[in-house]
C-alpha positions in Angstrom: 4.4 -39.3 6.1 3.2 -37.4 2.9 2.4 -34.7 4.7 6.0 -34.5 5.5 7.0 -35.6 2.6 5.5 -32.2 1.2 6.7 -29.8 3.2 9.9 -31.5 2.5 10.0 -31.5 -0.6 8.7 -26.8 -0.9 11.5 -26.2 1.8 13.3 -27.9 -1.2 12.0 -25.1 -3.6 12.3 -22.3 -0.8 15.9 -22.9 0.0 16.1 -22.3 -4.5 13.8 -20.0 -5.2 15.1 -17.8 -2.5 19.0 -17.4 -4.4 17.6 -14.9 -6.4 17.2 -11.7 -5.6 13.6 -10.7 -7.2 13.5 -8.2 -9.4 11.8 -4.9 -8.9 9.9 -3.1 -12.0 8.6 0.2 -12.4 5.9 2.9 -12.4 6.9 3.7 -16.3 7.2 -0.5 -16.7 3.9 -1.2 -15.6 2.1 1.1 -17.1 4.3 0.6 -20.7 3.5 -2.9 -20.3 -0.1 -2.5 -19.8 0.0 -0.8 -23.5 2.3 -3.4 -25.3 2.8 -6.7 -23.6 1.7 -10.0 -24.2 0.3 -12.7 -21.7 2.5 -15.1 -22.7 5.7 -12.9 -21.3 4.2 -12.1 -18.0 3.6 -15.5 -17.5 6.9 -16.4 -17.7 7.9 -13.9 -15.7 5.1 -14.3 -13.2 5.4 -17.5 -12.6 9.8 -17.2 -11.4 9.0 -14.0 -9.8 6.0 -14.8 -7.3 7.6 -18.3 -6.8 10.9 -16.3 -5.2 8.7 -13.2 -3.6 7.5 -15.8 -1.5 10.2 -18.1 -0.8 12.5 -14.5 0.6 10.0 -14.4 2.8 9.9 -17.8 3.8 12.9 -18.4 3.8 12.9 -15.6 7.3 10.8 -17.0 8.6 13.1 -19.3 10.0 14.3 -16.1 12.3 10.7 -15.2 14.1 10.5 -16.4 17.5 9.1 -19.5 17.6 6.3 -18.7 19.7 4.2 -16.3 16.8 5.2 -19.7 14.1 2.9 -22.2 17.3 0.6 -19.9 17.1 -3.4 -21.4 16.0 -3.3 -18.2 13.1 -0.5 -18.0 12.2 -0.4 -22.1 10.5 -3.4 -20.7 8.7 -1.2 -18.0 7.2 2.1 -20.6 6.7 -1.1 -22.8 4.8 -2.3 -20.1 2.7 1.3 -19.3 1.4 2.1 -22.8 0.3 -0.8 -22.9 -0.9 -0.3 -20.8 -3.2 3.4 -21.4 -3.4 1.8 -25.1 -5.4 -0.4 -23.5 -7.1 2.7 -21.1 -8.4 4.9 -23.9 -8.8 2.6 -26.3 -11.1 2.7 -24.1 -14.4 6.8 -24.4 -14.2 7.4 -25.9 -17.2 3.9 -25.7 -18.7 4.3 -23.6 -21.9 2.8 -20.8 -22.3 -0.5 -22.5 -24.9 -3.9 -20.8 -25.2 -5.0 -23.2 -22.0 -2.6 -22.6 -19.6 -2.6 -18.5 -19.5 -6.4 -19.1 -18.6 -5.6 -21.4 -16.3 -2.5 -19.4 -15.1 -5.2 -16.0 -15.2 -8.0 -17.7 -13.0 -4.8 -19.8 -10.5 -4.0 -16.2 -9.9 -7.6 -14.7 -9.3 -7.9 -17.1 -7.3 -5.1 -16.8 -5.3 -5.3 -13.0 -4.8 -8.9 -14.0 -2.8 -7.4 -15.9 -1.3 -4.6 -14.0 0.5 -7.6 -10.9 0.4 -7.9 -10.8 4.7 -4.7 -12.0 5.7 -3.8 -9.1 7.3 -6.5 -9.5 10.0 -4.7 -13.0 10.0 -1.6 -11.4 11.2 -3.3 -9.6 14.0 -4.8 -12.0 15.2 -1.5 -14.7 15.7 0.5 -11.1 17.2 -2.7 -11.6 20.0 -2.6 -15.4 20.6 1.4 -14.9 20.7 1.0 -12.8 23.5 -1.9 -13.5 25.3 0.2 -16.8 25.7 3.3 -14.8 27.3 5.1 -11.0 27.8 6.6 -10.5 24.7 10.1 -8.8 25.2 11.7 -6.2 23.9 13.9 -8.0 20.9 11.4 -10.4 20.7 8.7 -7.4 19.5 11.4 -5.3 17.6 11.9 -8.0 15.1 8.1 -8.2 14.6 8.7 -5.5 13.8 11.1 -5.3 11.0 9.3 -9.0 9.6 5.5 -7.4 10.0 7.4 -4.6 8.3 9.0 -6.9 5.2 5.7 -9.7 5.3 3.9 -6.4 4.3 5.3 -5.1 2.0 6.0 -8.0 -0.2 2.5 -8.9 0.4 1.4 -5.6 -1.5 4.7 -6.2 -4.5 3.2 -10.0 -4.8 -0.8 -8.4 -4.8 0.3 -5.4 -7.7 1.6 -7.6 -9.2 -1.0 -10.5 -9.6 -3.6 -7.4 -10.0 -1.8 -5.8 -13.2 -1.8 -9.4 -15.1 -5.9 -10.3 -14.0 -6.9 -6.8 -15.1 -5.2 -6.5 -18.3 -5.8 -10.1 -19.0 -8.5 -11.3 -17.3 -11.9 -11.1 -17.5 -12.2 -8.5 -14.6 -12.3 -4.7 -15.8 -10.5 -1.7 -14.1 -12.1 0.6 -11.9 -12.0 3.7 -13.8 -12.4 2.9 -18.0 -8.6 4.9 -18.0 -7.1 3.0 -15.9 -4.4 0.9 -17.4 -5.3 -2.1 -15.7 -4.6 -1.3 -11.6 -2.2 1.9 -12.7 -3.8 5.5 -14.1 -1.9 7.2 -15.8 -4.2 10.4 -14.9 -4.3 9.9 -11.0 -6.2 13.0 -9.9 -5.0 13.0 -6.4 -8.2 16.0 -5.5 -10.6 13.1 -6.0 -8.5 10.0 -4.1 -9.1 12.9 -1.4 -12.5 14.0 -2.0 -13.3 9.6 -1.9 -11.1 9.4 1.3 -12.7 12.4 2.4 -16.4 10.8 1.8 -15.7 7.2 3.1 -13.9 8.2 6.3 -17.9 10.0 7.2 -19.7 7.5 6.1 -17.9 5.9 8.8 -18.4 8.0 11.4 -21.9 8.3 10.2 -22.6 5.1 11.3 -20.8 5.1 14.3 -23.4 8.3 15.4 -19.8 11.1 15.1 -20.3 14.2 13.4 -17.5 15.4 11.8 -14.7 18.1 10.8 -14.3 19.2 7.0 -12.6 18.8 4.9 -10.3 22.1 2.7 -8.3 21.1 -0.1 -6.0 23.8 -2.0 -3.3 22.3 -4.3 -0.9 23.9 -6.4 0.8 22.4 -9.1 4.3 24.0 -9.4 5.7 21.2 -11.9 3.3 21.8 -15.0 0.3 25.0 -15.0 -0.2 25.7 -11.5 -3.9 25.5 -12.1 -4.3 22.7 -13.5 -4.8 19.5 -11.7 -2.2 17.8 -10.2 -2.4 14.3 -11.2 0.4 11.5 -11.6 0.8 7.9 -12.7 0.1 6.2 -10.2 -2.0 2.7 -8.4 -5.7 5.1 -7.6 -6.1 2.1 -4.6 -2.8 3.3 -3.6 -2.9 5.9 -2.8 -6.3 5.9 -1.5 -4.8 3.6 1.1 -2.5 6.1 2.6 -4.7 8.7 2.4 -8.3 7.3 4.3 -5.8 6.1 7.0 -4.7 9.2 7.7 -7.1 11.4 7.1 -10.1 8.8 9.3 -7.4 8.7 12.6 -7.3 13.1 11.6 -10.5 13.5 11.6 -11.4 11.5 15.2 -8.5 13.0 16.6 -10.0 16.4 16.0 -13.5 14.8 17.4 -11.6 13.3 20.8 -10.8 16.7 20.9 -13.3 19.0 21.0 -16.5 16.2 21.8 -19.5 14.4 20.2 -21.5 18.1 21.8 -19.5 20.5 20.2 -21.0 22.6 17.5 -18.2 23.5 15.3 -14.8 21.8 14.5 -12.0 23.4 13.4 -11.0 21.4 9.4 -8.9 19.5 9.3 -6.9 20.9 5.9 -4.7 18.8 2.9 -2.3 20.7 1.2 -1.2 19.0 -2.3 1.7 20.1 -4.1 3.1 18.6 -7.4 7.2 19.2 -8.3 9.9 18.5 -10.6 10.3 14.9 -8.0 7.8 14.5 -6.1 4.1 15.0 -5.5 3.2 16.0 -0.9 0.5 15.5 0.0 0.0 17.4 3.6 -2.9 16.5 6.2 -3.6 19.0 9.0 -5.8 18.6 12.0 -6.0 20.5 15.1 -6.7 17.1 17.5 -4.5 18.3 20.0 -0.9 16.7 18.9 0.7 13.6 21.0 3.9 14.1 23.0 6.9 13.3 21.2 7.4 10.7 23.4 5.1 9.0 21.9 5.2 9.8 18.6 7.4 7.3 16.7 4.9 4.3 18.6 1.9 5.4 16.2 3.6 3.2 13.2 4.5 0.3 15.2 2.1 -2.9 14.8 -1.0 -3.4 17.7 0.1 0.6 18.5 -3.1 3.1 18.8 -4.5 5.8 20.5 -7.2 4.7 20.0 -9.2 2.3 22.3 -9.1 -1.9 21.9 -12.4 -2.9 19.6 -14.4 -4.5 21.0 -13.4 -8.5 19.4 -16.1 -11.9 19.7 -13.8 -14.9 20.8 -11.9 -15.5 17.4 -10.5 -12.1 18.7 -12.5 -10.4 14.7 -14.0 -6.9 15.7 -17.8 -6.7 16.7 -20.2 -4.0 14.7 -18.0 -0.7 13.3 -14.6 0.3 14.9 -13.1 4.1 14.0 -9.4 2.7 14.9 -7.8 1.1 17.4 -6.1 -2.0 16.1 -2.8 -0.9 15.3 -2.0 -2.0 11.8 -3.6 1.1 9.8 -0.2 3.8 9.8 2.2 1.0 9.3 0.6 -0.2 6.5 -0.1 2.3 4.9 3.7 3.9 5.3 4.2 0.5 3.9 2.3 1.6 0.5 4.4 5.3 -0.2 7.3 3.4 1.0 6.4 1.3 -2.4 7.8 3.0 -5.1 10.5 5.1 -3.5 8.0 7.2 -1.1 7.7 8.0 2.0 5.3 9.0 4.9 6.4 11.3 7.9 4.5 13.2 11.0 5.4 15.8 13.0 2.9 17.1 15.6 2.8 19.4 18.1 1.5 18.3 22.1 -2.1 20.5 22.8 -2.2 22.1 18.7 -2.4 19.0 16.7 -0.4 17.1 13.9 1.0 17.4 10.1 1.1 13.7 7.8 3.0 14.5 4.9 3.1 12.1 2.0 5.6 12.1 -0.6 5.3 10.0 -3.3 7.5 9.7 -6.9 6.9 12.2 -9.8 7.7 10.3 -12.1 7.5 7.5 -12.9 10.5 6.1 -13.9 11.9 6.8 -11.0 8.9 5.0 -9.3 10.4 1.4 -8.7 9.6 -0.4 -6.3 11.1 -1.1 -2.5 11.1 -4.5 -1.6 12.7 -7.1 1.4 14.8 -9.3 0.4 15.9 -12.4 2.8 18.3 -11.6 6.0 19.1 -13.3 8.7 21.5 -10.4 10.1 19.0 -8.0 12.1 17.2 -11.2 13.8 21.2 -11.5 15.1 23.2 -9.6 17.6 25.7 -9.9 15.1 27.5 -6.1 13.7 27.7 -7.5 9.8 25.6 -5.2 8.0 23.8 -6.6 4.6 21.7 -6.2 2.1 18.1 -6.1 3.2 15.9 -4.1 0.6 16.4 -4.0 -2.6 
């Protein structure tokens, strides 16, 4: 009975906060706040904005297949989100005194850690639903749409939480020059090199040799011989590039075989223009046919063999690929600040990946989901479902 009352109370709060629209921030506003912002302002903004963003996705859960909601993994997800929502809601009427500010920051650190590994749990929920019975095409489309939105929502929430905890908590940024989570001089070449080094280590642990990496860059906006630097979140760019390099390296090794004396290199070309910074990654891994190209961004689809898992669907060993979440989420990271990730492929030759991100931080505004029932029904009406 007590549990029912708690759930009922939370559902009313979800409805209340879902009436408000999420407030997108730009990279410029985030970095400006990092220089001149005050912890009280961040507190007042986040204790409402986080509840609004969670509520929009919680409301949208009413429209996804019940079979998914009833899986053990999704029930665990709901429990985590409800707990985080309740913890932030507790600060609703508390004035920003030093104790409240300290407790709020510590609460955000705890929430961030609680949700750190939530994506594998979403993957398990999908697999549990699939194991219970075939997923039809309509359900797949709804789940693709919902997963894109819940993961984009997660990216936005974690960005806001990280920025607050790095600015006002006890943690330090990865590099001293960062303003919280943002690097005002993010070196794109260095990010690519770091991603390649990690991928190389991963392949070596799996006893794979890998192709070399060739990087060229061109700064058409500033001095063409200068480094390509941008105002960006290094962790986001690293995530995107790492996933693409990993796929290109694996495809090349598989095409030429583990016993090949040498492999054609994976080439990365970086160009900074006035509006966009573009990263082009090209491989000679054999490409994919046009009929499969769009499927590469579908959750649970992968050209690699599925990794071996234990009874809890946890991967054994060091899987290089196979779960089908890498590319879809990498594209969400690219789109988060109005960028994009696209693929072009020539079957029998190789694949080209193009990452575009905004060169000007003032133009890099969050791309956030707004709860909508339209896409889950057969109606022809169109509503706004993104900011």
